[in-house]
C-alpha positions in Angstrom: -54.2 -76.5 -21.9 -56.2 -74.0 -19.5 -59.6 -72.8 -20.7 -60.1 -69.2 -21.7 -61.8 -68.6 -18.2 -58.8 -70.2 -16.5 -56.4 -67.8 -18.2 -58.4 -64.8 -17.6 -58.9 -65.6 -13.9 -55.0 -66.0 -13.6 -54.7 -62.9 -15.7 -56.7 -61.1 -13.3 -54.9 -62.2 -10.3 -51.6 -61.1 -11.8 -53.2 -57.6 -12.5 -54.4 -57.4 -9.0 -50.9 -58.1 -7.6 -49.2 -55.9 -10.1 -51.4 -53.0 -9.9 -52.6 -53.1 -6.7 -56.2 -53.0 -7.6 -59.3 -54.6 -6.3 -60.5 -57.7 -8.1 -63.9 -56.1 -8.8 -62.1 -53.5 -10.8 -60.8 -55.8 -13.4 -63.4 -56.5 -16.2 -62.4 -58.1 -19.6 -62.7 -54.7 -21.3 -60.9 -52.5 -18.6 -58.1 -50.9 -19.7 -54.6 -51.1 -18.3 -53.8 -47.4 -18.2 -57.2 -45.7 -18.3 -59.3 -48.0 -16.3 -56.6 -49.7 -13.8 -54.2 -46.9 -13.5 -51.1 -48.8 -14.9 -48.0 -46.9 -15.7 -45.3 -47.6 -18.1 -43.2 -49.1 -15.2 -46.0 -51.5 -14.5 -45.9 -53.1 -17.7 -42.3 -54.4 -17.2 -43.8 -55.8 -13.8 -46.7 -57.1 -15.5 -44.9 -58.8 -17.9 -42.5 -60.3 -15.5 -45.6 -61.8 -13.4 -47.4 -63.3 -16.4 -44.1 -65.4 -17.5 -43.6 -66.5 -14.0 -47.3 -67.3 -13.3 -47.6 -69.0 -17.0 -44.1 -70.5 -17.4 -43.9 -68.9 -20.6 -41.4 -66.6 -22.3 -42.7 -62.9 -23.5 -40.0 -61.4 -25.9 -39.6 -57.5 -25.0 -41.9 -55.4 -26.7 -44.4 -58.2 -28.2 -47.1 -58.0 -25.6 -46.7 -54.4 -25.1 -44.8 -53.0 -28.3 -42.9 -50.0 -27.4 -43.8 -47.0 -29.5 -44.6 -48.7 -32.5 -44.8 -45.4 -34.6 -42.0 -43.3 -33.1 -43.1 -40.4 -35.3 -43.1 -42.4 -38.7 -45.1 -40.4 -41.2 -46.3 -43.5 -43.0 -47.6 -44.7 -39.7 -49.3 -41.5 -38.3 -50.5 -38.4 -39.9 -52.4 -35.5 -38.1 -52.6 -37.4 -35.0 -54.5 -40.2 -36.9 -52.7 -43.7 -37.4 -53.0 -44.3 -41.2 -54.1 -47.4 -43.1 -50.5 -48.3 -43.2 -50.0 -47.8 -39.3 -53.0 -49.9 -38.6 -51.8 -52.7 -41.0 -48.6 -52.7 -38.6 -50.9 -52.8 -35.5 -52.3 -55.9 -36.7 -49.4 -57.4 -37.8 -47.6 -56.6 -34.3 -50.7 -57.1 -32.4 -52.8 -59.9 -33.8 -54.3 -60.5 -30.4 -55.5 -57.0 -29.9 -59.3 -56.3 -30.8 -58.9 -53.3 -33.1 -62.5 -52.8 -34.5 -63.4 -50.0 -32.3 -60.2 -48.3 -32.7 -60.0 -48.7 -36.5 -63.2 -46.3 -36.6 -61.3 -43.4 -34.7 -57.7 -44.2 -35.2 -56.4 -41.2 -32.9 -52.8 -42.1 -31.8 -54.0 -40.8 -28.1 -56.6 -43.9 -28.2 -53.8 -46.6 -28.7 -53.6 -47.2 -24.9 -57.2 -48.2 -24.9 -56.1 -51.4 -26.9 -54.4 -52.7 -23.8 -57.1 -54.4 -22.1 -57.6 -57.5 -19.8 -59.4 -59.3 -22.6 -56.1 -58.6 -24.7 -53.9 -60.0 -22.4 -56.0 -63.1 -21.9 -55.9 -63.5 -26.0 -52.3 -63.1 -26.0 -51.8 -65.7 -23.2 -53.9 -68.2 -24.8 -52.2 -68.1 -28.0 -48.7 -68.3 -26.5 -50.1 -71.3 -24.3 -51.4 -72.9 -27.9 -48.1 -72.2 -29.4 -49.5 -69.6 -32.0 
């Protein structure tokens, strides 16, 4: 199995190709949308390229859950993710680092969870069979 650094390098190269960004722009904490300019259509391309580059299958919505909350009042209230919503995020995205998000769980900050490091952890888990 490749090391975390090898996975990170391959994820970075994949994002350079998919998003047409410079390698220097990609850091572990770089967010796909805010820092790297990804749009929703780019997420499909990223998944396709990751599947091909790592020889894995990524089920639809697993890496990038589509609208987890869809206006569910149990998950979101007053523009903030509720405790039940946070539990749902932890369940759907165990590879995401939710620490900073939990301190200020505004819905508009969810996109900040999608970082280069999150993708690396996801791929590492897939390759190790978790």
